[in-house]
Structures are given as structure tokens and as C-alpha cells.
N, C-alpha and C positions, 0 to 999 in steps of 0.2 A: 569680527570683534577685535579689540586690541588686547594687549597683555600687560602685566605689571612686573617690572624687573624685581628680582628678589630683594635687592638693596633698598627698594622703596616700600616693600611690604611692612616692615617693622615700623618705619617712620610714619607711614600712613595709618597704621593701627594705633600708634601712640597719639596721633593728632586727630583721630576720627575723620580723616580726609584721605580716603584710599581710592585712587582712580587707576584705570588702565593707562598705559603709556599714551595711547591715542587720545583719550579724553583729557589727560594731563596737559598734553601739548595744545590741544584745542582750547582748554580752559585758560591756560596761562600765557600762551603765545599766539592764540588764534590760528594755529596751523592745523591742517586737516589731512588725515590719511584717507585716500579715496575709498569709499564703500558704496556699493550699488545694490539695490534691491531689484530683482528681476521682474519682468512682466508677470510671471507666474505668481511671485510674491504679492504683487498688487491685486491680481485677480482673486487670490486666496483671501486677502484682507477684505476686499469689497464683498466677496461672497459671505464672509463671516458676518459682516454688517447686515447683509440682506437677511441672513438666517436668524439673526438675533432678535429677541423681543426686548427692544431697548429704545431709549430716547437718543437721537443722534444730535450731538452738539457740533455744528458746522462752523468752524472758525475761519473768518475772512479778514484779510488785511484791507481795511476800508480805503487806504490810499491806493492800493493796487487791487481793486475789487475784481476786475475782469481776469487779471492774472492769478487770482486766488481760486477761481472756479475749477472744480474737479470735473473734467469732461465726463458726461454720462452718469453723474452721481445719482440723479433722480431714478435711474433704472436699477440702482443697487440698494436703495434704502428700503425697498419693499413698502410695507404698510407702516413702517416705523415713523413716528413724528420727528420733524426736523426743527431744531431751535437754531436760528441764524445769529451768530455772534460777530459783530463788526469790531475787530481789534484795532488799536492804534488810532482811536478817534481823537486823541490829543494832537495829532498831526494836522487836522483840518482846522480851518479858520474858526475862531469862536463865534464869529458873526453868523455862521451857518446854523440855522435852527435844528436842534437834534431830532425833534419829532418829524420834521420834513426829511431829514437824512434817513431815519428809520423807514419811512414810507418809500423813499427812493430805493433803498436796499430791497425791500419786499417786492417792489415792481421788477427790479432787475433779476431777483431770484425766480420770480414767476416766469419771466421770459426764458430762463435757463431750464425750465421744467420742474422747478421745486415749488412747493407750497408750504413755506415755513409757518409753524403755528404761532411764532412770535419772533421779534427781532430785538436784540440787546446790543448796546454800545458799551465797550470797555476800553481801558488802556491797561494792559497787563504790566507794562513797564512802570507805570505810575501807580499801580494798584488802585485804579479808579473803577468804581462800580462792580468790583468783584463780589461784594456782598449781595448786590442786586442780582448778579448772574447766578450765584448759588441758590438764592431764594427762587429764582425763575426756574432753575433746573428742578428743584424740589416740587414746584407747582405742577410741572408737566410730566415728571417721570413716572408717577403713579406706581411706585414700588418696583420699577424696572431698573435694569442696568443702564449705564450711560456710556456711550461711545463718543469720544472727541475726535473729530476728523478734520483734516485740512491739508493743503499743499505746503511744501517747505517755505520757510521764510515769512510765514504769516504771524509769527510770535506765539505759536501754540505751546511750545515748551515753556516759555516765560509765563504764560497763562496757567499752565499746569503747576508750575513752581509756586505761583501765588495761591492756588487752591490748596496745595499740599501744606504750605506755610500756615494758612488759616486753619486747616483741620488738624495739623500735627505739631506746628511750631518749628518744623525742620525747614531750613532755608536752602535754596539753590540745589535741590536734590538732583535735578536734571541738568546735564551740561548742554549749553546752547551756543550757537555761533551764527554768523551771517551766512555761512555756507549752506547750500542746498543739501538736504539728505543727511543731517548729522545726528538725528535722533533715531536710534537703530531698532529698539525693541518696544513692544507694548509695555506700558507701565500701568499697573492696576492700583487704584486707591480704594480701600474698603469704605463702604457707606454704612451708616448706623444700623440699617435693617438687614445687613448681611449681603446686600447687593454690592456692586462695584462700579467705579468710574474708570473706564479704560482709555488711556491715551494711546492712540495708534501712531505708527511711524508716519512721518510727513511724506505725502505723495509728491513726486517730482513733476512739476508742470514744465513741459519741454520748451515753452515759449517765454520763460521768464528772462528778464535782463540779467539776472544773477548768473546765468549760464554762459554769458559771453564776456563778463568783466571779472578781472581779478579782485581779490578781497579789498585791497587798498583803494580801488576805484569805486567799489560798492559803498565804501564809507562816504564818498563824495555825492553819489547819486541817490542813496537811500536816506530819506529824511529822518532826523532824530529830534527835531523841534517843530513847533507849529509852523506850517507853511505860510509864507507871506506872498499872496498873489501879486504878479507883476503884469501890468496892462501895456500893450503895444498898440499904437494907432498905426494901422498899415494900409497901404494902397496895394492894389493888385500889381504883381510883379516884384514883390519883396519876399525875402527869405529870413527866417530866424533859425540860427543854429543853436542846438541845445548841447552845450559843451561840444565834444566831437562825436557823441554817441548817437545823435539823432538830428533831424532837420525838419522844418515846417515851411512849406511854400504856400503863399497866397496867390492862387492862379487867376481867379476871376471874381469880380464883385466890386461894390462901392467902397470908398474910404470907410473904415470901420475899426472898432476896438476889439482886440483879442486878448483874453485874460489867460495867463500861463500859471500853471500849478506844478512847480518842480522844487526840489531841495533848494533852500536859500543860498547854499554855497555853490550851486551849479551855475556857471557863467553862461549867459545867453548873448548871442551876437546877431545883429541885424545887418543884412546886406541886400544888394540887388539880386533878383532871381537870375538874371542873365549872367551874372558873375559868380554865382554860387558854386558851381562845380570847380572852377579854378581856385576860388577862395578856400574851399575845403581841402583841395590837394596841397595848396601852399602852406596852410596854417594848421593842419591836423597834427596834434602832438605838442604844439606850443601855445598859440592863441586859443585853439579849440582843444580843450582837455576836459576829462579824460577822453581817449587814452593818452598816455605819455609818448614822448618821442621813441622810447625803447619798445613800447608796446604796439605802436601803430601798424607795423608791418604784419602783426598777427591778428589785428582787429578785423572782424568780418566786414565785408563791403556793405554799404547802406543800400537798401532796396526800397523802391517807391511804391506807394499806394495812393490812389486818388479818391477823393470823396466829394460828392455834390450834396451840399447841406441845404435841406428845405426848411428846417426849423432849428432853433438854438440847440446846439449839441456840443458834446465833448469829443475831441479827437484824442484818443488814448494811445500813449506810447507805453506798452505794457511793461510794468515794473519800473517805470521812470517818472510818469506823471501824465498830465493832459493839458490841452489848450481848449478853452471854451470859445466856439466860433459862432457868429451870428447866422441867421437864415439868409438864403439867397447868395451863397458863396460856393466857390469851388476851390478846394485846397488839396495839398498832397502831404503825406507824412512819409518820412524816410527813417527806417529803423534797421539795425544790424540784421543781416541774414539769419533767420531762425527766430527772431523776436516778432511778436504780433503788433500790428497797429489796427485800430478799429474805431468806429463811430458809435456813440451811445447817447441816450437822453442826458441832457446837462444835469450834473449833480447840483450845481450851485447857480 
């Protein structure tokens, strides 16, 4: 935990805004002092969820669905019902029908071993559908406590802030940032019947893009507005660079359209596959950014994974976005060492 300098205490009390130094710098300068929760802390937290008689509200970043999954969560929820909440739905194209999206979420959760009792879409940032979420929580909790769980960077603290604001009128009680692991303690919100809504610390997912990029680069790759899909007509033997942080190779297949879903500000570059290695080495840090020139020497090397696609699918660059590819193709995804790439049923 942080501390509060004595000189700031009186000023903070006078203004009703008193933060520890760590949270003050996080709130006003987006600077973070490193804090880590041990594996034992996480096991204790998951054990607490398993032993509770509660409704589990599982918050997912819908733009980074796979990177939002808590490995093995289904083994820790016990017999407790799970309500799946897809946050940041405002980032997805409006043309995507929301009932179809909820059904896709349910199928993906089932594959991960979860059987959610319902799925809800919200935008915590825009305070969209929060009333509906609260009504749905009341519908399913049956007089139980509520535990809100999720990995870091899914917007869970922003969501809890909106819930607190609706219930108490207090704004921005919880300090949030783009950095992984910045909500440190459980936060309890009393419910009308004497039970409580418990916001648990964000669980760090080791394969998130957030762990290999500095904060200023995360601002470029993490979408803040509705994504505008970009379509590329590709022949086999072509490569698309996603800034300098990832790469997509079209290895085998007919001339076809590939639809990319990344932040609108992230520049994509197409080149020949035979020239891709040299192109990356030459242009990383200038034409291909992020990372910047000053950062490229510390940036992890890209590692390749090949996929043979038999049906329309998404190739996911975890924490970055995805490319929808047609059936009958062989492609390769390159991601920084430590970040995951995978194939899934096409969302759109």
C-alpha cells in the first residue's frame, strides 16, 4: 500500500479528496508504483469465492475476450451461479447484433468450462446498461452476496465506480488506470438486505499485451472508441504488420478478403512475405510503431504460430485485436514472446 505525506493530509481532508501518494500519482499523473499479489494471494481469493454462498459476476473485456479469461475459474466457483458481463461493448461495431454477440459469449464461456446463467453487455465507461446489470444481479442473487471477479484491465473498477455512484451518489471512489494490478484491496458495497457486493482484486493474466508495452504505447493499441473494421484483399505470400507489435502472414489459400479489428489509430502495413523479416528489422521503431526507436531494443522478439483454418475464424492477438480469416487458408500470427495468439469461432 502507499502512504500519504503529512503535508497532504490537511489539504485532503479539507477537500474531501484524500489519497495515498501511490494513488495520487496514479490518479493525476498515471504513474504507478509496482505492487504484486503473490500466487498464494490469488489462491486464497479463489478459495474464498469457492467457499462463499454467492452470485459470481464475471467481468470480461469483450474486445479482449480470450485475454480476459481466468484460467481454471470454473474449478473455483463451486456450485455458485455465474453471471457473465461483457464490458466495453461500445468498442464493437454497431452493426454487430447484440443478441448474436451474447450468444457467442455464452458459447465461448461454455468452451472454457463455465455455464453462465445469463450474459449481459455493458459499457462502464459510458454508463450504458448499468441499470439492466443491477436488475439482473438482483434477479439471480436470491438474497446472496455478490462477488465481482475479473482479470486486470477489463474495466472492472470503472464498473464498480458506476455501481457505487448509482447506489450512493459518490463518484470515482476507486482509483483506476491502464496498468495491470492497480486495484489492491477488496471493496465491499452494502446491499439493501444486509448482504454485500464484493469487488475483488484484479487477477493478472500473464499473457496480456499490457505486460509487454509501456503505458504510452497501450494508449495507442487499446481502443477507446468504436472499432472501424479494415478489410485487406490478400494473396498467399503477403504479410500485414500490426504496428510493430504483431504480424500476420497469409501462407496458403486463394485470393481472399481478411477483416482486421484493431484500434483505429494503430497503423497497419502490407508487404510481401518474402521481404517481411528484413522489412521488420529495417522499419521497427519508425514506420512500424509502437514500439518507438528508443523502446525497440527492449521489445520482446516476435514468435510465430501457424494456423490451418477449416471454417471462418478469428485469429486473435491477445490484448490487441483479431483478424477474421476465411475457410481453407493457412496463416501465421506473430506476437511478442509471452503474449498468446489463438484461433476461435468468428465473432462477426
